C-alpha positions as a printed Julia matrix, in Angstrom:
71×3 Matrix{Float64}:
 113.67   97.5   96.82
 114.84  101.08  97.21
 112.87  104.08  95.92
 115.68  104.78  93.44
 115.45  101.27  91.99
 111.66  101.6   91.68
 112.03  104.92  89.88
 114.53  103.35  87.48
 112.13  100.5   86.68
 109.27  102.95  86.18
 111.34  105.04  83.77
 112.38  101.94  81.84
 109.01  100.14  81.64
 106.01  102.38  82.39
 103.96  103.02  79.26
 106.09  100.69  77.13
 104.89   97.88  74.87
 106.13   94.45  75.92
 105.78   90.74  75.26
 106.32   88.02  77.85
 108.85   85.21  78.01
 106.55   82.38  76.86
 109.04   79.75  78.06
 107.74   80.43  81.56
 104.78   78.05  82.04
 102.72   80.6   83.97
 103.13   83.13  81.13
 102.66   80.8   78.15
  98.98   81.74  77.77
 100.07   85.25  76.75
 102.66   84.13  74.19
 102.91   86.56  71.27
 100.25   88.9   72.69
 101.27   92.55  72.77
 100.83   94.28  76.09
 101.43   97.61  77.79
 103.08   98.17  81.15
 100.7   100.35  83.15
 103.1   100.94  86.05
 105.57   99.29  88.41
 104.19   98.45  91.85
 106.04   98.91  95.14
 107.29   95.32  95.1
 109.09   96.01  91.8
 106.72   94.02  89.59
 105.15   95.32  86.4
 101.39   95.72  86.13
 100.75   94.62  82.56
  97.58   94.94  80.47
  97.34   92.65  77.45
  95.54   93.69  74.27
  92.31   91.92  73.45
  89.46   90.75  75.61
  91.5    90.44  78.83
  91.28   93.92  80.34
  92.78   92.98  83.71
  96.17   94.06  84.97
  98.63   91.24  85.61
 101.49   91.39  88.1
 104.64   90.15  86.26
 108.31   90.28  87.16
 110.06   92.63  84.68
 112.75   89.96  84.25
 110.25   88.05  82.08
 109.26   91.0   79.89
 110.77   91.98  76.56
 110.46   95.6   75.45
 108.97   96.02  71.98
 109.17   99.09  69.75
 106.17  101.41  69.86
 104.03  101.28  66.7
C-alpha cells in the first residue's frame, strides 16, 4: 500500500466512530458495539477500540467497518 493510500485511509477513519460488519463470523462478537478507530497501521488495517470492558485495540480491515455519526 502506498503512503498516499495510507494517508487517505487515516483521513477517512482515524478518530471516527464505527461499527463492524457482524455478518463476518470473526467480527460477530462485536455486533452493535460502538467503537473508535485509533489509527490505521502500515498494512492498511484499522486499529479499533470497542467501548466497554474490552480496552484492547483490534486490527480490522476497513472494508468491514461502517462509519457512524459522532454523538
